[in-house]
Steps between C-alpha positions, in 0.01 A plus 500: 500500500484812276371433155740608230453537123866410445544782234573869498193585699663351811782748481265781606443324835859596596403853597245355763747226616772751551294712738553281789660588843701160507627541145584870531667446845721224360564709203592811715750301715663350198537843320649644829759221539595502128544874531718479807719243333541730209550799700775376728706318239467778241629758770778237575595504118504873491710527808732245361538706188655778707198730535424654843179472700417876442538476130283193468233641724469830319486325157269200584370516855307169562491397133862449397596385137806344341766752358651345190773767481609441871453127562783258504459127435445425873256776531287342227535171675351641815232687303415184311465300826254761629291477190506115510378489867236748417369282210514188716288669757240625253483153335437329841244772581327454176482115569334562852254729351425283211453203751245706700314587171507133384346382841247777490395384151464148641259622772746521782454859627670426831842418336729739699812683420678281752381186297637650186836570671526142593414388151781734352745365753434153363482586125730795462749315287252461209447872486866603528694230330256477195625838346843432628500158316376668172766774545765224537381364158542838336854529656594163371386589142702812511801328632472256207468789254817650661686167451393480134617859455851410651505186270432737212840672569690191387668582180343361166313221692306732727320719245414183293364317797302807624341530138420124485309495846352848447146359483568317834621827656179676360283246663685537825448880494143455416454251780682754729242771420230261573639390834539871587137548431422203715710658782283815498186270495661302804546823698124573440346169545734304734330626818142410367621166374669417842202628695227318291683161447767485779717317258889497503747709298524260207116496461482881532749534226320246288172685548664842396618341179171324445287819558690727262526224229133379504323826591712798378211723362278433796785585733560839328127579478438418876800697606368795300166480680688472830700809419185697433311369799821563715543859365130596546456356842843633623405856376170495677673373823769786462220752484364389838850469641627850387183685586501323840846646551380842406179483715722369801692836506222730364322564839805525716630775246249747657681470836870413422519756216828535316655253728311215332577617150871494576479150647296377203755645249796345698306168505432508123872536427556146629269359236678332197609803279304789654409658154359170388296461816352857465407428134319191618314691769400763242333235290292354782148630494403763778839449658598860445199605719666349797875555435659814637675765306863408526612839356425656842710236683808624689813296570451240768712515818489337854221278597310595177778355298521180714123460469522550122749205478275291720207596276705416189561147628126469573434624138717230357318235704170633366633484145591123576150454626369619164747276322377197719171512330654501153735220588215296656285558182793394284561180691136409515480577131786267414331227696179540311693515166682170583191317613328593166811410282538164690128427423555588134827309487447184689117507557562491870320719755750553772231623733382128519843364580550384860811623645747319747392746789135403446569134490716521815210678678253228386721226608550678849116524535461128407772390736353702799172297508711181449701585820190592687346171410808318604491677843137409553569134417786503746271650774238232436760230526614642830137501625452138395824403684382673807160339514614147607705648789194688619287187488766308702493766758110478518512122540755528794266749671 
């Protein structure tokens, strides 16, 4: 079991915990699935609004966005469903990564991605329904405010009643803001709470309220340290990733010449907002030493154009690979933060808690020797029963 300080010093471990093949692999798959959900349904929303394939492709390529001036209500519904599914996938992915991080901190380095997938399949309701439950509370409070507003339209009595209960309405508004803050906390901590405790939806919601109520300043400070750690570690990882891309095409450039330059330029156009991507590339140390001069590139055509499209898709996957480390670090960091806050709040070290899975494994191990012992007893009884028969046969002889 890893020894923790249960304070801000533990947050720095997130950068090391995130650099793991299992966590990054799970994060990568989750990001790809969430991206595909968003991509397909956003394209469907844009098509439903009356735009053609060519218009959408020229404007957005593989990173479409909602168009406020073009969307009808049904387009917004389709787009919202896409965003919802993407958020759900990312929350479940964060739970899986948090579970692997938790088991690693407990000393179980052999806890696999498949094991975490089984855990998420069993406890996914706590991760998803906790934010939804808090959102329902907010909607209920807003509906009550709407009802009070309608009652205020009653002549004479309405305005008098509204003024009399104005303090009650203020309290409701204040509570709504607090619950909204808890919703943000729940989206952040629910995966870690579910992964470390294995509790149900009600307990996860309770822990979200309890954490922000009893440890608000620690939560803010720890999140600030995580943001610093995440930013620094992601920047270093981006340096390696981008320079690896440049080095990958630096040597072939001597033989492929302008053809590789054209393919690279075509591939970069598939990145989210080409100008933003080029700006990021320009800020990466030593990256310009490997990047080709795009000003000399000609228009792509034929197989070069097709190759550029394929290379663009591969570039997007490389970007997701870089994001997978950031996502894994973020999920591991939230796990460390919740372990520290739970220790401060309830004086409970969750790393020492025995889980249902561990107890089941121990019971299975205990039952196995018992069954073996029973079989041995039965075998001995059969031998004893067979001895008299053998003795009788010998006497007859």
